[in-house]
C-alpha positions in Angstrom: -95.2 -16.2 -63.0 -93.5 -18.7 -64.6 -90.7 -17.8 -66.0 -88.8 -20.2 -68.7 -84.9 -19.8 -68.7 -82.7 -21.9 -70.2 -78.8 -21.1 -70.1 -76.0 -21.7 -73.1 -77.5 -23.5 -75.7 -75.2 -26.3 -76.0 -77.5 -28.1 -78.8 -74.4 -28.5 -80.5 -73.1 -30.9 -78.4 -75.9 -32.8 -79.4 -74.8 -35.8 -82.0 -76.6 -34.4 -85.4 -74.2 -36.3 -87.5 -76.4 -39.0 -88.2 -76.6 -40.4 -91.9 -79.2 -38.0 -94.3 -81.5 -41.3 -94.4 -82.0 -41.6 -90.6 -85.8 -41.7 -88.9 -84.7 -39.0 -86.7 -85.0 -35.0 -87.6 -83.4 -32.3 -86.4 -86.6 -31.2 -84.7 -87.1 -34.2 -82.3 -83.7 -34.2 -81.6 -84.3 -30.7 -79.9 -85.3 -30.1 -76.3 -88.3 -28.0 -76.8 -87.3 -25.3 -74.5 -84.6 -24.8 -77.2 -86.5 -24.5 -80.1 -87.6 -20.6 -79.3 -85.0 -18.7 -77.1 -85.6 -14.8 -76.3 -82.7 -12.1 -75.7 -82.3 -9.0 -75.4 -79.3 -7.7 -78.1 -77.6 -4.8 -76.1 -77.9 -6.5 -72.5 -75.2 -6.0 -69.9 -74.4 -2.9 -68.0 -74.4 0.2 -70.3 -73.8 3.2 -69.2 -75.7 6.9 -70.6 -75.3 9.9 -70.4 -78.6 12.0 -70.7 -78.6 15.4 -72.2 -80.6 18.3 -70.6 -82.9 19.5 -73.8 -86.4 20.2 -72.9 -87.1 17.1 -73.9 -87.3 13.6 -73.0 -84.3 11.6 -73.8 -85.0 7.9 -76.0 -82.6 5.2 -75.7 -83.9 2.1 -78.3 -83.6 -1.9 -76.8 -83.7 -4.5 -79.3 -84.8 -7.5 -78.3 -84.3 -10.4 -80.6 -85.6 -14.0 -81.1 -83.6 -17.1 -81.8 -83.2 -20.4 -80.8 -83.1 -23.5 -83.6 -87.1 -22.9 -84.6 -87.3 -18.6 -84.7 -90.4 -19.4 -87.2 -91.8 -20.0 -84.3 -94.1 -17.6 -82.4 -93.5 -15.8 -79.2 -94.3 -14.1 -76.1 -91.9 -12.2 -74.0 -92.3 -9.1 -71.1 -90.3 -7.0 -70.7 -90.2 -5.3 -67.0 -88.2 -3.4 -64.2 -86.5 -5.2 -61.2 -87.8 -4.4 -57.9 -85.5 -1.9 -55.7 -85.3 -5.1 -53.1 -84.0 -7.0 -56.1 -81.6 -4.3 -57.7 -80.3 -4.1 -53.5 -79.7 -8.4 -53.4 -78.6 -8.4 -57.0 -76.6 -5.5 -58.0 -75.5 -3.2 -54.8 -74.8 -5.8 -52.3 -72.1 -7.5 -54.5 -70.5 -4.8 -56.7 -70.5 -2.6 -53.1 -72.4 0.3 -54.6 -75.9 2.6 -54.1 -77.9 1.5 -57.0 -81.3 3.4 -56.8 -83.8 2.9 -59.4 -84.8 6.3 -60.7 -87.8 7.9 -59.8 -91.2 6.3 -60.8 -92.8 9.1 -64.1 -89.4 9.7 -64.9 -89.1 6.5 -67.8 -91.4 4.7 -69.9 -91.4 2.1 -72.4 -93.6 2.8 -75.5 -93.8 -1.3 -75.1 -93.8 -3.6 -72.5 -95.4 -7.0 -73.8 -94.0 -8.0 -77.4 -95.7 -10.6 -79.4 -93.7 -12.7 -82.1 -95.0 -13.7 -85.2 -93.6 -16.5 -87.2 -92.1 -13.9 -89.6 -90.5 -11.4 -86.7 -86.7 -12.0 -85.7 -86.6 -8.8 -83.3 -88.8 -6.0 -82.0 -87.7 -2.8 -80.8 -88.8 -0.9 -77.4 -88.0 2.7 -77.4 -87.4 3.8 -73.9 -88.0 7.6 -73.0 -86.4 9.4 -69.7 -87.5 12.5 -68.4 -84.2 13.5 -67.7 -85.3 16.8 -65.5 -86.4 14.6 -62.8 -83.9 12.1 -62.9 -81.3 15.3 -62.8 -83.2 17.0 -59.9 -82.8 12.9 -58.5 -79.1 13.0 -58.8 -79.0 16.4 -57.4 -80.5 15.5 -54.3 -78.5 12.5 -53.9 -75.4 12.7 -55.3 -73.9 9.6 -53.5 -76.2 7.1 -55.3 -75.7 6.2 -58.7 -79.1 6.2 -60.6 -80.0 3.3 -62.8 -82.8 1.3 -64.7 -82.9 -2.6 -64.5 -84.4 -4.1 -67.5 -85.0 -7.8 -67.3 -87.2 -10.3 -69.9 -89.3 -12.9 -68.6 -92.1 -15.0 -70.5 -94.2 -17.8 -69.2 -94.3 -19.9 -72.7 -90.9 -19.3 -74.0 -87.3 -19.7 -73.1 -85.0 -16.7 -72.3 -81.6 -16.7 -72.6 -80.5 -16.3 -69.2 -76.6 -14.5 -70.4 -78.7 -11.5 -72.0 -81.7 -10.9 -70.6 -80.9 -8.2 -68.2 -79.9 -4.5 -68.7 -78.8 -2.2 -66.4 -78.5 1.3 -67.3 -76.2 3.3 -65.4 -77.1 7.3 -65.4 -73.9 8.5 -65.1 -74.4 12.7 -65.6 -76.9 15.2 -66.3 -75.5 17.7 -69.3 -76.6 20.6 -70.8 -75.8 20.4 -74.5 -73.0 22.8 -75.4 -72.3 24.0 -79.2 -69.0 24.9 -80.0 -66.0 24.4 -82.7 -65.5 21.0 -83.3 -61.6 22.0 -83.4 -59.5 25.2 -81.9 -55.9 23.7 -83.2 -54.8 26.0 -84.8 -53.6 25.2 -88.7 -51.2 27.6 -90.7 -53.1 28.6 -94.0 -50.2 29.8 -96.8 -50.9 32.0 -99.1 -48.5 33.5 -101.6 -48.2 37.3 -101.8 -50.2 39.3 -103.7 -53.9 36.3 -103.9 -56.1 37.8 -104.2 -59.2 36.3 -101.9 -59.6 32.9 -101.1 -62.4 31.0 -98.1 -61.8 28.8 -95.5 -64.5 26.5 -93.7 -64.4 26.6 -89.9 -66.8 23.2 -88.3 -68.5 24.2 -85.6 -71.5 22.3 -84.4 -73.5 20.6 -81.3 -72.4 18.1 -78.8 -75.6 15.4 -79.2 -78.2 14.9 -81.9 -79.8 18.5 -83.1 -83.5 18.6 -83.1 -83.6 22.4 -83.4 -82.6 25.4 -85.5 -79.7 26.7 -83.7 -78.9 30.5 -84.1 -74.8 31.1 -83.7 -73.3 34.2 -83.4 -70.0 34.8 -84.5 -67.5 37.6 -84.1 -63.6 38.2 -84.1 -62.0 39.0 -81.1 -58.6 41.2 -81.8 -58.1 41.4 -77.8 -57.3 37.6 -77.5 -53.9 38.1 -80.7 -51.6 38.3 -77.2 -53.3 36.1 -75.1 -52.8 33.2 -78.0 -48.8 34.9 -78.6 -48.0 34.7 -74.4 -49.7 31.0 -74.9 -47.8 29.7 -77.7 -44.3 32.1 -77.9 -45.8 33.3 -81.3 -45.6 36.7 -82.8 -48.3 37.1 -84.9 -50.4 40.0 -85.9 -53.5 40.8 -86.2 -54.9 39.7 -89.8 -56.6 43.4 -90.5 -59.9 44.8 -91.0 -61.0 44.7 -94.1 -59.3 41.6 -95.1 -61.6 39.1 -93.8 -65.2 38.9 -93.8 -67.8 36.2 -92.4 -71.5 35.8 -91.7 -72.0 37.0 -88.0 -75.2 34.7 -87.7 -75.2 31.2 -89.1 -78.0 28.5 -88.4 -77.5 25.2 -87.2 -80.8 23.7 -88.7 -82.2 21.2 -87.2 -81.3 17.2 -88.0 -77.9 18.2 -88.6 -75.1 18.2 -85.5 -72.6 20.2 -87.5 -72.2 22.9 -90.1 -69.6 25.5 -91.1 -69.0 28.9 -90.9 -66.8 30.5 -94.2 -64.8 33.0 -93.6 -63.7 34.9 -96.8 -59.8 36.4 -97.3 -59.0 39.3 -99.1 -55.3 39.3 -99.7 -55.0 42.1 -102.2 -53.9 44.6 -99.2 -51.9 41.9 -97.4 -48.0 42.1 -96.6 -45.6 39.4 -95.6 -46.1 37.7 -92.5 -47.6 35.5 -90.2 -51.6 37.0 -88.9 -54.4 35.4 -86.5 -57.9 36.2 -86.3 -59.1 34.9 -83.4 -63.4 34.1 -83.9 -64.8 33.8 -80.9 -68.6 31.8 -80.8 -70.4 34.9 -79.0 -73.7 33.4 -78.3 -76.6 30.8 -79.2 -79.7 30.8 -79.2 -80.1 27.5 -77.4 -78.4 25.9 -74.9 -75.3 27.2 -74.0 -71.5 27.5 -75.4 -68.7 25.1 -75.0 -65.1 25.5 -73.9 -64.0 25.4 -77.6 -65.7 29.3 -77.8 -62.6 30.5 -80.2 -61.4 29.3 -83.5 -57.5 31.1 -83.8 -57.6 31.0 -87.5 -53.4 31.8 -88.5 -53.1 33.4 -92.0 -49.4 33.1 -93.7 -48.4 35.3 -96.2 -45.4 34.0 -98.6 -43.2 35.4 -100.8 -43.1 33.6 -104.4 -41.1 30.6 -104.4 -37.7 31.2 -106.0 -36.1 29.0 -108.4 -32.9 27.5 -107.2 -31.3 27.1 -111.0 -27.7 28.1 -110.7 -27.9 28.0 -106.5 -24.7 26.8 -105.1 -24.8 25.1 -101.2 -22.0 25.0 -98.7 -22.4 22.8 -95.3 -19.8 23.3 -92.1 -19.7 19.4 -91.7 -21.6 16.4 -94.1 -20.8 12.5 -94.2 -19.1 12.2 -98.0 -19.1 8.4 -98.2 -21.4 6.6 -95.2 -24.7 8.0 -96.3 -23.6 6.2 -99.6 -22.5 7.6 -103.5 -24.3 10.8 -104.0 -26.1 11.2 -101.1 -25.0 12.8 -97.4 -23.6 15.7 -99.0 -25.1 19.4 -99.6 -25.7 19.7 -102.7 -28.7 17.0 -102.6 -30.5 19.7 -100.7 -30.7 21.7 -103.9 -31.3 18.6 -105.9 -35.3 18.5 -106.7 -35.6 14.6 -105.1 -36.8 14.1 -101.9 -35.0 11.1 -101.3 -31.7 12.3 -101.3 -30.2 14.0 -98.4 -27.8 16.1 -96.3 -26.3 14.4 -93.4 -24.1 15.9 -90.8 -20.6 14.1 -90.3 -20.5 11.4 -88.3 -17.8 8.6 -89.7 -14.9 9.2 -88.1 -16.4 11.2 -85.3 -19.7 13.7 -85.4 -19.1 17.6 -85.6 -20.7 19.7 -82.6 -23.4 21.1 -83.2 -24.6 24.1 -84.6 -24.2 22.8 -88.3 -24.6 25.9 -91.0 -25.6 25.5 -94.6 -25.3 29.0 -96.6 -27.1 29.1 -100.1 -25.8 31.6 -102.7 -29.2 32.4 -104.7 -26.8 34.3 -106.8 -28.7 37.7 -106.8 -30.1 40.1 -104.7 -33.9 39.5 -103.7 -35.8 40.7 -101.0 -36.0 37.4 -98.3 -39.5 36.5 -96.7 -39.5 32.9 -95.9 -37.3 29.8 -95.6 -38.2 26.0 -96.6 -37.1 23.1 -95.1 -38.2 19.1 -96.0 -36.6 17.1 -93.0 -35.1 13.3 -94.3 -37.7 11.4 -95.8 -37.3 8.3 -94.8 -37.2 6.3 -92.2 -37.6 7.7 -88.6 -34.8 10.3 -88.8 -36.8 14.1 -88.1 -33.5 15.2 -87.4 -33.9 19.1 -86.8 -35.4 20.9 -83.9 -34.6 24.8 -83.9 -32.3 26.9 -85.5 -31.9 30.1 -86.2 -32.0 32.0 -89.8 -30.2 35.2 -91.0 -29.5 36.9 -94.2 -26.7 38.2 -96.5 -25.7 40.2 -98.7 -21.4 39.8 -99.0 -21.0 36.8 -96.8 -19.1 38.4 -94.0 -22.2 40.4 -92.7 -25.1 38.5 -91.5 -28.3 40.0 -90.6 -30.6 37.8 -88.2 -34.2 37.4 -89.8 -35.5 34.7 -87.6 -35.6 31.5 -85.6 -37.6 28.2 -86.3 -38.8 25.1 -84.4 -39.1 22.5 -87.0 -41.1 19.4 -86.2 -40.4 15.9 -87.0 -43.1 15.7 -90.3 -42.4 15.0 -94.1 -44.3 18.0 -95.4 -42.2 21.2 -96.1 -42.1 23.5 -93.9 -42.4 27.6 -94.6 -40.9 30.1 -91.3 -41.8 33.3 -92.0 -38.6 36.0 -91.3 -38.4 39.8 -91.3 -38.4 40.5 -95.0 -34.7 41.0 -95.9 -32.8 42.0 -99.0 -29.7 39.5 -99.7 -27.8 37.1 -102.2 -27.2 34.7 -99.3 -29.4 33.1 -96.4 -27.7 30.7 -93.7 -29.4 28.2 -91.6 -28.4 27.3 -88.4 -29.3 24.2 -86.6 -29.0 24.5 -82.9 -30.3 21.4 -81.6 -31.2 18.1 -82.9 -33.5 15.2 -82.3 -31.1 12.7 -82.0 -28.0 13.9 -80.6 -25.8 15.1 -82.9 -26.9 14.4 -85.7 -28.6 16.9 -88.6 -30.1 15.6 -91.8 -32.5 17.5 -94.1 -33.9 16.1 -97.8 -34.5 19.8 -99.3 -34.2 23.7 -98.5 -36.3 26.6 -100.1 -36.5 30.2 -100.3 -39.4 32.5 -101.0 -39.6 36.0 -102.1 -39.6 39.0 -104.3 -37.0 39.5 -106.5 
């Protein structure tokens, strides 16, 4: 069989800069073999993961017609290299034992392509019988199975740089259903809230052609496991304060959908709660490793108005941060652009750094809020302790905190305690002995 190939179309090197009235036209300057050039658009080596769904996996191949005159008709064939050719062209060069997937495990919906003058490309669908390929891989795990495709034509030119598609079968997986994310994100609600709803996404890890029933249940025993692994002290969200459908359908054509959890806050006290939701089973395929979603609910008190509050610190930078900045009163001014900073001019004050806030009346504290310094990359505060007092002499420890290096206000729960003063003791920093904050807040019941 005669095959016509052409290398890089160096046609641009021809002298096409002649005057407009030249007797030569473009067609006379371009050799015949460059008028029509065919190629595989997604050519080269492609790794393919197959999913064992009980149905054939499909893969699309785009064959394009180009060249100096793509309006010409053309014909081309898409074939498979022999094992001997694979051994010579790939295995010997790469030092990998490549084997062609078993006969009967693949099929092309069309191997011969005829292009009309209007056709610019054609799509070939490759069907792969996953079970046969999986059986071959399991029987010969040291072998890399491939499907080596090539373009050839008796009458038209082929771009040799894009004439081959070498598909490597990397692995065969059974599809799984699971939550799309399993990192707990805390949702904060004000004490006494009536009801809220939370949407939790889950889905299939491949294209979905099935109606899949997914079953869910709360997993109370997971609370202790989660707390031990993450150093938290969440309590189980009480029964009666939440509800969700036990079975939710993932419809055909949708890779993801949502489980809606309704939260009833009328009977919830202040605190931090965990509702572990487990995906207990699916009607098709397997459940993924993302089988539990840890839904964290934080019930905080009302944010207190800070009118008339005063603050003092055991260290502050009175001059180095510019007029009106660096001092403790910046933490109550309602301006996130200003900040308090521990002293650094003339020497630093060692940790711990303490801030004492007088709210001017007895309240019950349930949460303390901190906002890190907002500009630059300075997010200094890392760890600390929280205290409450009625007389600024006798202090009750109400909790600890671990601050993230983020701009958003971070709200930390404390043991509900009555008092007039609260104290923030910063015990560790992300930047030596430096501490800085933009604002502080308090929450609770008056």
